[in-house]
DRENPA-3360 file (N, C-alpha, C; in nm, 2 decimals, always signed):
BEGIN
1 = XXXXXXXX = -2.67/-2.78/+6.01/-2.78/-2.72/+6.11/-2.88/-2.72/+6.02 ~ -3.01/-2.76/+6.01/-3.13/-2.68/+5.96/-3.12/-2.61/+5.92 ~ -3.20/-2.55/+5.86/-3.20/-2.38/+5.82/-3.30/-2.36/+5.89 ~ -3.35/-2.47/+5.89/-3.52/-2.43/+5.92/-3.57/-2.34/+6.10 ~ -3.64/-2.24/+6.06/-3.69/-2.18/+6.20/-3.74/-2.23/+6.29 ~ -3.70/-2.18/+6.39/-3.77/-2.28/+6.58/-3.88/-2.20/+6.53 ~ -3.96/-2.31/+6.65/-4.14/-2.19/+6.65/-4.16/-2.07/+6.70 ~ -3.95/-2.02/+6.81/-3.97/-1.90/+6.87/-3.91/-1.85/+6.80;
9 = XXXXXXXX = -3.88/-1.86/+6.70/-3.80/-1.78/+6.60/-3.91/-1.72/+6.42 ~ -4.01/-1.81/+6.45/-4.04/-1.85/+6.30/-4.13/-1.76/+6.28 ~ -4.12/-1.69/+6.13/-4.14/-1.55/+6.08/-4.32/-1.51/+6.09 ~ -4.32/-1.42/+6.11/-4.47/-1.37/+6.19/-4.56/-1.40/+6.03 ~ -4.69/-1.43/+6.10/-4.73/-1.47/+6.00/-4.89/-1.33/+5.94 ~ -4.79/-1.25/+5.99/-4.83/-1.09/+5.96/-4.76/-1.03/+5.83 ~ -4.66/-1.11/+5.78/-4.52/-0.99/+5.73/-4.60/-1.06/+5.57 ~ -4.60/-0.99/+5.46/-4.56/-1.01/+5.33/-4.56/-1.09/+5.32;
17 = XXXXXXXX = -4.43/-1.12/+5.32/-4.35/-1.32/+5.30/-4.43/-1.41/+5.34 ~ -4.53/-1.43/+5.43/-4.57/-1.54/+5.44/-4.73/-1.53/+5.31 ~ -4.80/-1.45/+5.32/-4.85/-1.42/+5.25/-4.80/-1.48/+5.05 ~ -4.72/-1.46/+5.03/-4.60/-1.51/+4.91/-4.63/-1.69/+4.94 ~ -4.60/-1.70/+5.07/-4.56/-1.82/+5.05/-4.69/-1.91/+5.06 ~ -4.80/-1.90/+5.10/-4.90/-1.95/+5.08/-4.92/-1.97/+4.91 ~ -4.90/-1.85/+4.89/-4.89/-1.85/+4.71/-4.83/-1.90/+4.69 ~ -4.68/-1.98/+4.69/-4.61/-2.09/+4.61/-4.68/-2.21/+4.64;
25 = XXXXXXXX = -4.68/-2.25/+4.76/-4.77/-2.37/+4.79/-4.85/-2.39/+4.72 ~ -4.94/-2.32/+4.67/-5.07/-2.37/+4.61/-5.02/-2.36/+4.47 ~ -4.90/-2.32/+4.45/-4.86/-2.29/+4.24/-4.76/-2.49/+4.27 ~ -4.78/-2.51/+4.40/-4.66/-2.67/+4.35/-4.71/-2.75/+4.23 ~ -4.70/-2.76/+4.19/-4.70/-2.90/+4.03/-4.82/-2.94/+4.09 ~ -4.76/-3.04/+4.14/-4.95/-3.15/+4.17/-4.97/-3.10/+4.22 ~ -5.04/-3.01/+4.33/-5.15/-2.93/+4.27/-5.24/-2.89/+4.21 ~ -5.15/-2.82/+4.11/-5.20/-2.80/+3.96/-5.24/-2.87/+3.86;
33 = XXXXXXXX = -5.20/-3.05/+3.86/-5.26/-3.12/+3.81/-5.33/-3.17/+3.81 ~ -5.40/-3.20/+3.95/-5.47/-3.32/+4.00/-5.56/-3.23/+4.09 ~ -5.66/-3.32/+4.13/-5.76/-3.21/+4.18/-5.78/-3.19/+4.33 ~ -5.65/-3.12/+4.42/-5.64/-3.17/+4.52/-5.76/-3.07/+4.63 ~ -5.81/-3.05/+4.59/-5.90/-2.95/+4.67/-6.06/-3.00/+4.63 ~ -6.12/-3.05/+4.56/-6.21/-3.11/+4.58/-6.26/-3.15/+4.67 ~ -6.24/-3.24/+4.72/-6.27/-3.31/+4.89/-6.30/-3.21/+4.99 ~ -6.19/-3.06/+4.97/-6.21/-3.05/+5.10/-6.30/-2.92/+5.07;
41 = XXXXXXXX = -6.30/-2.87/+4.94/-6.43/-2.77/+4.90/-6.55/-2.83/+4.90 ~ -6.61/-2.97/+4.89/-6.73/-3.03/+4.97/-6.72/-2.99/+5.14 ~ -6.67/-3.10/+5.20/-6.58/-3.03/+5.35/-6.71/-2.94/+5.34 ~ -6.58/-2.82/+5.33/-6.61/-2.64/+5.32/-6.75/-2.65/+5.30 ~ -6.83/-2.69/+5.25/-6.94/-2.66/+5.19/-7.04/-2.71/+5.25 ~ -7.03/-2.82/+5.29/-7.14/-2.88/+5.39/-7.09/-2.84/+5.53 ~ -7.00/-2.80/+5.56/-6.99/-2.77/+5.72/-7.01/-2.58/+5.70 ~ -7.02/-2.53/+5.59/-7.12/-2.40/+5.63/-7.19/-2.31/+5.60;
49 = XXXXXXXX = -7.34/-2.38/+5.67/-7.48/-2.35/+5.49/-7.42/-2.15/+5.53 ~ -7.52/-2.14/+5.48/-7.56/-1.97/+5.49/-7.45/-1.86/+5.41 ~ -7.47/-1.78/+5.55/-7.36/-1.65/+5.51/-7.22/-1.72/+5.63 ~ -7.09/-1.69/+5.49/-7.01/-1.73/+5.64/-6.90/-1.63/+5.65 ~ -6.90/-1.63/+5.78/-6.74/-1.53/+5.81/-6.65/-1.59/+5.85 ~ -6.48/-1.59/+5.69/-6.41/-1.69/+5.82/-6.27/-1.58/+5.80 ~ -6.27/-1.60/+5.92/-6.17/-1.57/+6.01/-5.99/-1.62/+6.00 ~ -5.92/-1.53/+5.96/-5.81/-1.59/+5.92/-5.83/-1.66/+5.77;
57 = XXXXXXXX = -5.91/-1.56/+5.68/-5.91/-1.57/+5.50/-5.74/-1.67/+5.45 ~ -5.68/-1.58/+5.51/-5.49/-1.62/+5.42/-5.61/-1.54/+5.28 ~ -5.49/-1.62/+5.17/-5.51/-1.56/+5.04/-5.71/-1.61/+4.95 ~ -5.74/-1.67/+5.08/-5.89/-1.69/+4.98/-5.91/-1.82/+4.92 ~ -5.83/-1.92/+4.97/-5.90/-2.07/+4.92/-6.08/-2.10/+5.00 ~ -6.05/-2.08/+5.07/-6.23/-2.16/+5.14/-6.33/-2.05/+5.07 ~ -6.24/-1.92/+5.08/-6.41/-1.79/+5.05/-6.45/-1.86/+4.88 ~ -6.31/-1.86/+4.76/-6.28/-1.94/+4.73/-6.44/-2.06/+4.68;
65 = XXXXXXXX = -6.39/-2.12/+4.72/-6.46/-2.26/+4.83/-6.63/-2.27/+4.80 ~ -6.66/-2.08/+4.88/-6.80/-2.11/+4.92/-6.83/-2.03/+4.80 ~ -6.83/-1.98/+4.69/-6.88/-1.97/+4.58/-6.93/-1.79/+4.64 ~ -6.87/-1.76/+4.64/-6.96/-1.60/+4.66/-7.06/-1.55/+4.78 ~ -7.01/-1.69/+4.88/-7.20/-1.65/+5.00/-7.09/-1.70/+5.16 ~ -6.93/-1.60/+5.14/-6.87/-1.59/+5.25/-6.80/-1.48/+5.22 ~ -6.74/-1.35/+5.31/-6.57/-1.27/+5.36/-6.55/-1.39/+5.45 ~ -6.40/-1.30/+5.43/-6.31/-1.32/+5.49/-6.22/-1.15/+5.53;
73 = XXXXXXXX = -6.17/-1.24/+5.66/-6.10/-1.14/+5.77/-5.98/-1.14/+5.77 ~ -5.82/-1.12/+5.73/-5.71/-1.16/+5.79/-5.62/-1.02/+5.82 ~ -5.53/-1.05/+5.97/-5.41/-0.97/+5.98/-5.36/-0.94/+5.89 ~ -5.32/-1.00/+5.79/-5.18/-0.99/+5.69/-5.23/-0.92/+5.61 ~ -5.19/-0.75/+5.54/-5.28/-0.69/+5.42/-5.23/-0.76/+5.27 ~ -5.12/-0.78/+5.30/-5.06/-0.89/+5.18/-5.16/-0.95/+5.14 ~ -5.21/-1.04/+5.21/-5.30/-1.23/+5.20/-5.43/-1.15/+5.13 ~ -5.52/-1.01/+5.17/-5.60/-1.00/+5.22/-5.59/-0.89/+5.06;
81 = XXXXXXXX = -5.50/-0.83/+5.02/-5.48/-0.73/+4.85/-5.47/-0.90/+4.81 ~ -5.42/-1.01/+4.79/-5.45/-1.13/+4.71/-5.55/-1.13/+4.68 ~ -5.60/-1.18/+4.75/-5.80/-1.22/+4.78/-5.90/-1.12/+4.73 ~ -5.84/-0.99/+4.71/-5.90/-0.92/+4.68/-5.88/-0.95/+4.53 ~ -5.76/-0.94/+4.50/-5.70/-0.93/+4.29/-5.83/-1.05/+4.22 ~ -5.84/-1.15/+4.31/-5.84/-1.31/+4.31/-6.04/-1.28/+4.33 ~ -6.08/-1.10/+4.33/-6.21/-1.06/+4.31/-6.29/-1.20/+4.48 ~ -6.26/-1.21/+4.54/-6.31/-1.26/+4.62/-6.28/-1.15/+4.75;
89 = XXXXXXXX = -6.42/-1.14/+4.86/-6.42/-1.03/+4.92/-6.35/-1.06/+5.06 ~ -6.23/-0.99/+5.08/-6.14/-0.97/+5.20/-6.15/-0.81/+5.31 ~ -6.12/-0.91/+5.43/-6.11/-0.74/+5.46/-5.99/-0.77/+5.60 ~ -5.92/-0.66/+5.61/-5.78/-0.65/+5.70/-5.96/-0.63/+5.87 ~ -5.90/-0.67/+5.96/-6.00/-0.64/+6.07/-6.03/-0.50/+6.08 ~ -5.88/-0.39/+6.09/-5.99/-0.22/+6.04/-6.09/-0.21/+5.96 ~ -6.10/-0.30/+5.78/-6.14/-0.26/+5.68/-6.31/-0.32/+5.76 ~ -6.32/-0.42/+5.81/-6.44/-0.52/+5.77/-6.50/-0.40/+5.99;
97 = XXXXXXXX = -6.48/-0.40/+6.02/-6.45/-0.28/+6.15/-6.56/-0.15/+6.05 ~ -6.50/-0.17/+5.98/-6.58/+0.00/+5.93/-6.67/+0.01/+5.82 ~ -6.72/-0.17/+5.77/-6.78/-0.19/+5.67/-6.89/-0.24/+5.69 ~ -6.95/-0.27/+5.61/-7.17/-0.30/+5.64/-7.18/-0.39/+5.67 ~ -7.10/-0.52/+5.67/-7.09/-0.59/+5.72/-7.07/-0.57/+5.87 ~ -7.00/-0.47/+5.91/-7.04/-0.49/+6.08/-7.10/-0.48/+6.13 ~ -7.19/-0.62/+6.18/-7.37/-0.62/+6.31/-7.30/-0.72/+6.32 ~ -7.38/-0.72/+6.41/-7.50/-0.81/+6.50/-7.52/-0.95/+6.43;
105 = XXXXXXXX = -7.50/-1.07/+6.46/-7.68/-1.19/+6.47/-7.65/-1.19/+6.30 ~ -7.54/-1.14/+6.18/-7.53/-1.15/+6.04/-7.49/-1.31/+6.05 ~ -7.43/-1.31/+6.04/-7.38/-1.45/+5.94/-7.43/-1.61/+6.03 ~ -7.46/-1.67/+5.97/-7.53/-1.80/+5.95/-7.31/-1.88/+5.94 ~ -7.29/-1.94/+5.95/-7.09/-1.96/+6.04/-7.02/-1.90/+6.05 ~ -6.89/-1.89/+6.11/-6.80/-1.85/+6.13/-6.72/-1.97/+6.15 ~ -6.53/-1.93/+6.06/-6.45/-2.06/+6.03/-6.35/-2.01/+6.03 ~ -6.34/-2.10/+6.12/-6.17/-2.06/+6.15/-6.08/-2.18/+6.04;
113 = XXXXXXXX = -6.01/-2.20/+5.98/-5.98/-2.29/+5.93/-5.80/-2.27/+5.94 ~ -5.77/-2.36/+5.95/-5.57/-2.34/+5.97/-5.53/-2.17/+6.04 ~ -5.63/-2.13/+6.15/-5.54/-2.02/+6.23/-5.56/-2.01/+6.36 ~ -5.64/-2.09/+6.46/-5.56/-2.09/+6.58/-5.48/-2.16/+6.66 ~ -5.43/-2.27/+6.55/-5.25/-2.29/+6.61/-5.19/-2.24/+6.58 ~ -5.17/-2.15/+6.51/-5.09/-1.99/+6.53/-5.08/-1.90/+6.61 ~ -5.16/-1.94/+6.74/-5.17/-1.83/+6.86/-5.20/-1.89/+6.95 ~ -5.14/-1.89/+7.05/-5.15/-1.91/+7.23/-5.33/-1.94/+7.26;
121 = XXXXXXXX = -5.35/-1.97/+7.38/-5.47/-2.03/+7.40/-5.57/-1.89/+7.44 ~ -5.49/-1.81/+7.51/-5.55/-1.75/+7.56/-5.55/-1.58/+7.41 ~ -5.47/-1.62/+7.29/-5.53/-1.48/+7.21/-5.62/-1.61/+7.08 ~ -5.61/-1.70/+7.13/-5.73/-1.82/+7.02/-5.87/-1.79/+7.10 ~ -5.87/-1.75/+7.24/-6.04/-1.75/+7.31/-6.03/-1.57/+7.28 ~ -5.95/-1.52/+7.29/-5.97/-1.30/+7.26/-6.08/-1.36/+7.11 ~ -5.99/-1.41/+6.98/-6.01/-1.42/+6.89/-6.14/-1.43/+6.92 ~ -6.20/-1.56/+6.90/-6.30/-1.65/+6.89/-6.40/-1.54/+6.94;
129 = XXXXXXXX = -6.41/-1.50/+7.03/-6.50/-1.39/+7.18/-6.56/-1.28/+7.08 ~ -6.43/-1.23/+6.96/-6.47/-1.05/+6.89/-6.59/-1.11/+6.84 ~ -6.57/-1.26/+6.73/-6.68/-1.19/+6.63/-6.74/-1.32/+6.63 ~ -6.81/-1.38/+6.74/-6.88/-1.42/+6.80/-7.07/-1.32/+6.84 ~ -6.97/-1.21/+6.86/-7.12/-1.15/+6.77/-7.22/-1.15/+6.67 ~ -7.09/-1.17/+6.58/-7.16/-1.18/+6.43/-7.29/-1.28/+6.38 ~ -7.26/-1.34/+6.51/-7.28/-1.51/+6.42/-7.46/-1.50/+6.45 ~ -7.54/-1.58/+6.41/-7.71/-1.52/+6.49/-7.68/-1.67/+6.53;
137 = XXXXXXXX = -7.80/-1.67/+6.68/-7.80/-1.71/+6.76/-7.83/-1.92/+6.72 ~ -7.88/-1.96/+6.65/-7.85/-2.04/+6.56/-7.75/-2.09/+6.50 ~ -7.67/-1.96/+6.53/-7.58/-2.05/+6.34/-7.42/-2.16/+6.42 ~ -7.30/-2.19/+6.37/-7.24/-2.26/+6.36/-7.08/-2.21/+6.35 ~ -6.96/-2.26/+6.40/-6.86/-2.25/+6.41/-6.81/-2.36/+6.40 ~ -6.70/-2.31/+6.30/-6.62/-2.49/+6.26/-6.51/-2.40/+6.26 ~ -6.45/-2.54/+6.37/-6.30/-2.51/+6.35/-6.18/-2.61/+6.32 ~ -6.09/-2.56/+6.22/-6.00/-2.68/+6.15/-5.89/-2.66/+6.21;
145 = XXXXXXXX = -5.85/-2.75/+6.23/-5.66/-2.72/+6.27/-5.56/-2.82/+6.20 ~ -5.48/-2.83/+6.16/-5.39/-2.97/+6.10/-5.33/-3.09/+6.18 ~ -5.35/-3.21/+6.15/-5.28/-3.30/+6.26/-5.08/-3.31/+6.26 ~ -5.08/-3.40/+6.29/-4.93/-3.36/+6.35/-4.81/-3.39/+6.18 ~ -4.84/-3.42/+6.06/-4.78/-3.39/+5.99/-4.73/-3.24/+5.96 ~ -4.93/-3.21/+5.96/-4.95/-3.14/+5.91/-4.88/-3.00/+6.04 ~ -4.92/-3.04/+6.12/-4.83/-3.00/+6.23/-4.70/-2.91/+6.25 ~ -4.67/-2.96/+6.20/-4.50/-2.99/+6.17/-4.40/-2.89/+6.05;
153 = XXXXXXXX = -4.53/-2.92/+5.95/-4.44/-2.85/+5.77/-4.54/-2.67/+5.82 ~ -4.49/-2.63/+5.91/-4.50/-2.50/+5.96/-4.49/-2.40/+6.02 ~ -4.35/-2.39/+6.06/-4.22/-2.36/+6.15/-4.36/-2.19/+6.23 ~ -4.42/-2.18/+6.13/-4.51/-2.03/+6.26/-4.64/-2.07/+6.32 ~ -4.71/-2.23/+6.35/-4.78/-2.31/+6.36/-4.71/-2.34/+6.54 ~ -4.79/-2.33/+6.63/-4.78/-2.32/+6.78/-4.75/-2.39/+6.84 ~ -4.92/-2.43/+6.88/-5.03/-2.48/+6.95/-5.04/-2.61/+6.91 ~ -5.05/-2.71/+6.86/-5.06/-2.84/+6.87/-5.25/-2.83/+6.93;
161 = XXXXXXXX = -5.39/-2.87/+6.84/-5.55/-2.86/+6.85/-5.58/-2.97/+6.80 ~ -5.61/-3.08/+6.84/-5.62/-3.19/+6.88/-5.75/-3.19/+6.88 ~ -5.87/-3.26/+6.88/-6.02/-3.26/+6.94/-6.05/-3.20/+7.04 ~ -5.90/-3.24/+7.19/-5.93/-3.18/+7.30/-5.93/-3.04/+7.31 ~ -5.77/-2.98/+7.29/-5.79/-2.91/+7.27/-5.88/-2.78/+7.20 ~ -5.96/-2.81/+7.09/-6.07/-2.77/+7.03/-6.19/-2.72/+7.11 ~ -6.22/-2.85/+7.14/-6.36/-2.88/+7.23/-6.32/-2.75/+7.35 ~ -6.16/-2.76/+7.39/-6.20/-2.66/+7.54/-6.22/-2.55/+7.44;
169 = XXXXXXXX = -6.12/-2.51/+7.35/-6.18/-2.35/+7.34/-6.32/-2.35/+7.35 ~ -6.34/-2.42/+7.29/-6.56/-2.43/+7.23/-6.58/-2.43/+7.36 ~ -6.56/-2.43/+7.45/-6.59/-2.47/+7.58/-6.58/-2.32/+7.67 ~ -6.49/-2.35/+7.68/-6.47/-2.16/+7.71/-6.50/-2.02/+7.71 ~ -6.57/-2.06/+7.53/-6.61/-1.97/+7.52/-6.78/-1.95/+7.48 ~ -6.86/-2.07/+7.55/-7.03/-2.08/+7.56/-7.04/-2.16/+7.48 ~ -6.90/-2.26/+7.39/-6.97/-2.31/+7.28/-7.01/-2.48/+7.30 ~ -7.14/-2.55/+7.25/-7.11/-2.70/+7.20/-7.09/-2.75/+7.18;
177 = XXXXXXXX = -7.02/-2.81/+7.15/-6.97/-2.95/+7.02/-7.08/-2.96/+6.94 ~ -7.15/-2.98/+6.85/-7.19/-3.09/+6.80/-7.09/-3.20/+6.71 ~ -7.03/-3.24/+6.68/-6.98/-3.30/+6.59/-6.79/-3.30/+6.59 ~ -6.72/-3.34/+6.57/-6.62/-3.38/+6.56/-6.54/-3.49/+6.48 ~ -6.45/-3.46/+6.37/-6.42/-3.61/+6.28/-6.28/-3.54/+6.21 ~ -6.18/-3.67/+6.18/-6.09/-3.69/+6.12/-6.10/-3.65/+5.98 ~ -6.05/-3.54/+5.92/-6.10/-3.52/+5.76/-5.96/-3.53/+5.68 ~ -5.91/-3.61/+5.57/-6.00/-3.65/+5.46/-6.01/-3.82/+5.51;
185 = XXXXXXXX = -5.91/-3.83/+5.53/-5.89/-3.96/+5.66/-5.87/-3.96/+5.74 ~ -5.86/-4.09/+5.80/-5.90/-4.22/+5.97/-5.85/-4.11/+6.00 ~ -5.82/-4.14/+6.16/-5.70/-4.03/+6.27/-5.58/-4.06/+6.21 ~ -5.55/-4.17/+6.24/-5.46/-4.25/+6.25/-5.35/-4.25/+6.05 ~ -5.41/-4.18/+6.06/-5.31/-4.10/+5.89/-5.24/-3.92/+5.93 ~ -5.30/-3.91/+6.01/-5.23/-3.77/+6.04/-5.09/-3.76/+6.06 ~ -5.00/-3.88/+6.10/-4.89/-3.88/+6.12/-4.82/-3.90/+5.95 ~ -4.87/-3.89/+5.89/-4.79/-3.99/+5.78/-4.84/-3.83/+5.66;
193 = XXXXXXXX = -5.05/-3.81/+5.61/-5.03/-3.75/+5.63/-5.03/-3.56/+5.61 ~ -4.95/-3.46/+5.52/-4.97/-3.37/+5.59/-5.11/-3.26/+5.58 ~ -5.24/-3.27/+5.49/-5.30/-3.22/+5.47/-5.45/-3.34/+5.55 ~ -5.42/-3.38/+5.64/-5.54/-3.42/+5.71/-5.51/-3.31/+5.89 ~ -5.69/-3.33/+5.89/-5.76/-3.25/+5.96/-5.84/-3.32/+6.10 ~ -5.82/-3.24/+6.20/-5.94/-3.24/+6.28/-6.03/-3.12/+6.24 ~ -6.13/-3.14/+6.31/-6.24/-3.00/+6.23/-6.37/-3.14/+6.38 ~ -6.40/-2.98/+6.40/-6.47/-2.91/+6.46/-6.61/-2.83/+6.54;
201 = XXXXX = -6.68/-2.91/+6.51/-6.80/-2.90/+6.44/-6.91/-2.77/+6.61 ~ -6.94/-2.62/+6.62/-7.02/-2.63/+6.77/-7.13/-2.50/+6.75 ~ -7.17/-2.49/+6.84/-7.32/-2.40/+6.86/-7.30/-2.37/+6.97 ~ -7.39/-2.31/+6.99/-7.41/-2.17/+7.09/-7.48/-2.27/+7.21 ~ -7.39/-2.26/+7.35/-7.50/-2.41/+7.40/-7.62/-2.31/+7.48;
% end
């Protein structure tokens, strides 16, 4: 019998062990000897103009990509600690609420990258709606989720969100989708390449 946990029994993303898993994945030898993050860094930088608030920042990969013009929020306190050790600005939700960043209409972009697939629809809607007030009226919301193989790679993934699913979330939050695409490869590659992503960009209607 496989030792892989079922999705119903998957480890919680709030656990310190989940943050340590992210660090271990990042340290894979092939990731250290090849510039695998270059296309993703390019993509995030072009999608997230201005000051960005990343919800579900993990250990800070995208914060690093955005080079000092982003702050992050994560419910995993160990992930936040690791991000801060890397000299990135990250907070728990409680820490953000008591920070000087907690002001309406502050950010040019909201980024939800590889976070919404970890929760059910109602929780996703609650999360997006919680942070929308911090977005400028003309700001951008970017949502990124894994395609098929990437979704199966993590037992804490609960809901498969393709373009239709992300558009549904956007519309339910009063957002208008302005762009959607598969990255870095065409959509058909999602069943064969773990790191192919759905990307949906939206703005307030």
